[in-house]
C-alpha positions as CSV (number, residue, x, y, z in Angstrom):
1,X,79.7,70.2,49.6
2,X,80.2,71.7,53.1
3,X,83.9,71.7,53.5
4,X,84.3,68.0,52.8
5,X,81.2,66.8,54.7
6,X,79.0,64.7,52.5
7,X,75.3,63.8,52.6
8,X,76.0,60.5,54.5
9,X,78.0,62.3,57.2
10,X,75.2,64.9,57.6
11,X,72.6,62.2,57.9
12,X,74.7,60.4,60.5
13,X,75.1,63.6,62.6
14,X,71.4,64.3,62.4
15,X,70.6,60.7,63.5
16,X,72.9,60.9,66.4
17,X,71.5,64.2,67.5
18,X,68.0,62.8,67.2
19,X,68.8,59.8,69.4
20,X,70.6,61.9,72.0
21,X,68.1,64.8,72.3
22,X,64.8,63.4,71.0
23,X,62.4,64.8,68.5
24,X,60.9,67.4,70.9
25,X,64.2,69.0,72.0
26,X,65.8,69.5,68.6
27,X,63.6,72.4,67.5
28,X,64.2,74.1,70.9
29,X,67.9,73.7,70.6
30,X,67.9,75.1,67.1
31,X,65.8,78.0,68.2
32,X,68.0,78.9,71.1
33,X,71.1,78.5,68.9
34,X,69.6,80.9,66.4
35,X,68.8,83.4,69.2
36,X,72.4,83.1,70.5
37,X,73.9,83.7,67.1
38,X,71.6,86.8,66.6
39,X,72.6,88.3,69.9
40,X,76.3,87.7,69.1
41,X,75.9,89.5,65.8
42,X,74.2,92.4,67.5
43,X,77.0,92.6,70.1
44,X,79.6,92.6,67.4
45,X,77.9,95.4,65.5
46,X,77.6,97.4,68.7
47,X,81.3,97.0,69.4
48,X,82.3,97.9,65.9
49,X,80.1,101.1,66.1
50,X,81.6,102.0,69.5
51,X,85.1,101.6,68.2
52,X,84.4,103.6,65.1
53,X,82.7,106.4,67.1
54,X,85.6,106.6,69.6
55,X,88.1,106.8,66.8
56,X,86.2,109.6,65.1
57,X,85.7,111.6,68.3
58,X,89.3,111.1,69.6
59,X,91.0,114.5,70.4
60,X,94.1,115.3,68.4
61,X,97.3,114.2,70.0
62,X,99.0,116.8,72.2
63,X,102.6,117.7,71.6
64,X,105.0,116.5,74.3
65,X,106.4,119.3,76.4
66,X,110.0,120.0,75.6
67,X,112.6,119.0,78.2
68,X,114.5,122.0,79.7
69,X,118.2,122.0,79.0
70,X,120.8,122.7,81.7
71,X,122.7,125.9,81.2
72,X,125.7,125.1,83.4
73,X,127.6,121.8,83.8
74,X,126.7,120.0,87.0
75,X,123.4,121.8,87.4
76,X,120.4,119.9,88.3
77,X,118.2,119.3,85.2
78,X,114.7,118.5,86.5
79,X,111.4,118.1,84.8
80,X,108.1,118.7,86.6
81,X,106.6,115.4,87.5
82,X,109.9,113.5,87.1
83,X,110.8,111.8,90.3
84,X,114.4,111.0,89.3
85,X,116.2,114.1,88.3
86,X,119.2,114.0,86.0
87,X,122.5,115.5,87.2
88,X,124.8,116.5,84.5
89,X,128.5,115.8,85.1
90,X,131.0,118.6,84.7
91,X,132.8,118.6,81.3
92,X,136.3,117.0,81.2
93,X,139.2,118.8,79.6
94,X,140.3,117.1,76.4
95,X,144.0,117.7,77.1
96,X,145.8,116.9,80.3
97,X,147.6,119.8,82.0
98,X,151.3,120.2,80.9
């Protein structure tokens, strides 16, 4: 029936709820539960619409600026906005002096 809950289990749950809350409170609880579920669904729809709208209105991605290349060995290679500049070491000779 409802995911393994039979008629007897449903009657037992209803009886316990009736004993705990009384016959006057059960309609109020059901009404407030229904309103809460409705508000939750409205909030979910609003969130989905907002996400969809922001995706559709998103600006195209900008290309990253190219990093300047050092022209001489050991010259400071800095990028605007980069607080830690890279210092390129001088090239090493592949053969030792004879």
